[in-house]
C-alpha positions, 0 to 999 in steps of 0.5 A: 407756085401753088402747086410747088407750095402744095408739094412742099407741105405734103413733103413736110407733113409726110416726113414729120409723120415718119420722124415722129414714128422713128422717134417713138421707136427710139423712145421705146428702145430707151425704155427697154434699155436697148437703144444703140448707135446701130438703132439710131443709125437705122432710123437716120438711114431709113428716114433718109432713104424714105425722104429721097424716094418720096421726093422722087415720087412727088415729082415723078410718081403717082398718088398711089405710089406715095401712099404705098411708100408712107404705108411701108415706112410707117409700118416698119416703124410700127413693127419696130415699136411692137417688137420693142414693147413686146420685149419690155412687157415681159419685165414691165406689166404696165397696162399702158404697154399693152394698149400701145401695142394694141394701138400700133397693131391697129395702125399696122393693119389699117395701113396694110389693108389700105395698100392691099385695097388700093392695089386691087381697086378699080381705079388704077391711079388716084388723081389725088388723095381726096378721090380715094374710095370710102374703104381706103378713106376709112382705113386712113381715118383709123390709122391717123387716130391710132397714131394719136392714141400712141402718143396719149398712151405714152403720157399715160405710161409716164403718169403710171410710173409717176404714181407708182413712185409716189406710192412708194413714198412713206405716208408721213412724207406725203401728207407733209408736202 
């Protein structure tokens, strides 16, 4: 029973991470005015595909396989985010956009490096995530806060836009409020 509950929690946690990354992709597409049905369909299909493979690997694969799959899934979302933000940054000079691209790039590099290191490390298969070597653990620790930083910077972007709108209001109207 404990093993089943642990697997269920692992499944939910990893897939919610992917859902969050895909929702951020769609948010950035909405910011740039390029959100389409095909992008929404891709996000849904990518999620369904990764969820199906992850469920299979949870029952028949190794810890390494699941880590590589999630690194791939989140990396695809990061590349999507960076590409949309790069296009948006050509018309929007917001400093926050550049910081979001930086945080996404750090996450992408950390996830990619972690998979490469795991592929070449001496332990062929990790019995559990908690037996990962220090470098892989460090890269996992870097990737997590990068995701949180993207979320914080999204809020900062909205605050920046709100302040720009506030500055457009004539001074007598601002003091009357």
